[in-house]
C-alpha positions in Angstrom: 0.0 0.1 -0.1 1.5 3.3 -1.1 -0.5 6.1 0.6 1.0 8.7 -1.8 -0.5 7.0 -4.8 -3.7 8.5 -6.2 -6.9 6.5 -5.6 -10.0 7.0 -7.7 -13.2 6.1 -6.0 -16.3 4.9 -8.1 -19.6 6.0 -6.5 -23.3 6.1 -7.1 -24.1 9.8 -7.9 -27.7 9.0 -7.7 -27.5 8.2 -4.0 -27.7 11.2 -1.6 -25.5 9.4 1.1 -22.9 8.5 -1.4 -22.9 12.2 -2.6 -22.5 13.3 1.0 -19.6 11.0 1.5 -17.9 12.0 -1.7 -18.4 15.7 -0.9 -17.0 15.2 2.6 -13.9 13.3 1.1 -13.3 15.8 -1.7 -13.3 18.7 0.7 -10.6 16.8 2.8 -8.6 16.0 -0.4 -6.0 18.8 0.1 -3.1 16.5 -1.0 -5.1 15.8 -4.2 -4.6 12.0 -3.7 -8.3 11.1 -4.4 -10.4 11.2 -7.6 -14.0 10.5 -7.9 -16.0 9.1 -10.7 -19.7 8.9 -10.7 -20.6 5.4 -12.1 -23.7 6.9 -13.8 -21.7 9.4 -15.7 -19.9 9.4 -19.1 -16.6 9.4 -17.2 -17.2 5.7 -16.0 -15.7 3.5 -18.6 -16.4 -0.1 -17.5 -14.3 -1.6 -20.3 -11.3 0.4 -19.2 -11.7 -0.1 -15.6 -12.8 -3.8 -15.7 -15.9 -3.7 -13.8 -19.5 -3.3 -14.9 -21.9 -0.7 -13.6 -23.8 -3.5 -11.8 -20.6 -4.6 -10.1 -19.9 -1.0 -9.0 -23.3 -0.7 -7.6 -23.0 -3.9 -5.6 -19.7 -3.1 -4.0 -17.4 -0.1 -3.4 -14.5 0.0 -5.9 -11.3 2.1 -6.0 -8.5 2.0 -8.4 -5.0 3.2 -7.9 -3.1 5.2 -10.6 -1.1 2.1 -11.2 -4.4 0.3 -12.4 -4.7 -1.9 -9.4 -8.5 -2.4 -8.5 -9.5 -2.8 -4.8 -13.1 -3.5 -3.6 -15.2 -3.7 -0.6 -14.5 -2.1 2.8 -10.8 -2.2 2.1 -11.3 0.8 0.0 -12.5 3.0 2.9 -9.4 3.0 5.0 -7.3 3.8 1.8 -9.6 6.7 1.0 -9.6 8.0 4.6 -5.8 7.9 4.8 -5.7 10.0 1.6 -8.2 12.4 3.1 -6.1 12.8 6.3 -8.7 11.0 8.5 -6.4 8.8 10.4 -8.9 7.6 13.0 -11.4 6.5 10.4 -8.7 4.9 8.4 -7.7 3.0 11.6 -11.2 1.8 12.4 -11.9 0.7 8.9 -8.6 -1.2 8.7 -9.1 -3.3 11.8 -9.0 -7.0 10.8 -11.4 -7.8 13.7 -14.1 -5.6 12.1 -13.7 -6.6 8.5 -16.4 -9.3 8.5 -19.1 -7.0 10.1 -18.2 -4.0 7.9 -18.4 -6.2 4.8 -21.8 -7.5 5.7 -23.0 -4.0 6.7 -21.7 -2.5 3.4 -23.3 -5.2 1.3 -26.6 -4.4 3.1 -26.2 -0.8 2.5 -25.3 -1.3 -1.2 -28.4 -3.4 -1.7 -30.6 -0.8 0.1 -28.8 2.4 -0.6 -31.6 4.2 -2.2 -34.1 3.5 0.5 -31.6 4.3 3.1 -30.6 7.4 1.4 -34.1 8.6 1.1 -34.2 8.7 4.9 -30.7 9.9 5.8 -29.2 11.3 2.6 -30.8 14.8 2.5 -29.7 15.3 6.2 -26.1 14.1 5.5 -25.8 16.3 2.5 -27.1 19.4 4.5 -24.7 18.5 7.3 -21.6 18.2 5.1 -22.5 21.4 3.2 -23.1 23.3 6.4 -20.0 22.1 8.0 -17.8 22.9 5.1 -19.3 26.4 4.7 -18.5 27.1 8.3 -14.9 25.9 7.7 -14.5 28.1 4.7 -14.1 25.3 2.1 
């Protein structure tokens, strides 16, 4: 793992919670080590990346600049390290939590739109309000 290598995150731009997470991470991306691609946009090239849109909807995917693809909850600590969030990176990298985090993320991925209808607008407002107070 090279934490100075850029990591591209593939996310569902139609999911308000996903949007909130990406907005949060993008505002923490001072080192420029994260890129973000909405899998619903023309920027998502499944042939080039090697995963289909359906696969990207089913699991979190990230790709290093070197072309190496990672998936599942292992993406989160890599993203959090690059966004200078060491505590979140530490939590998400705990081997003892991997199984439960994987199950929780699979549940979220399958139900993201229903969950987002409940919590997404609040999360987006919170991220936007927090960032406007911090001047970013």
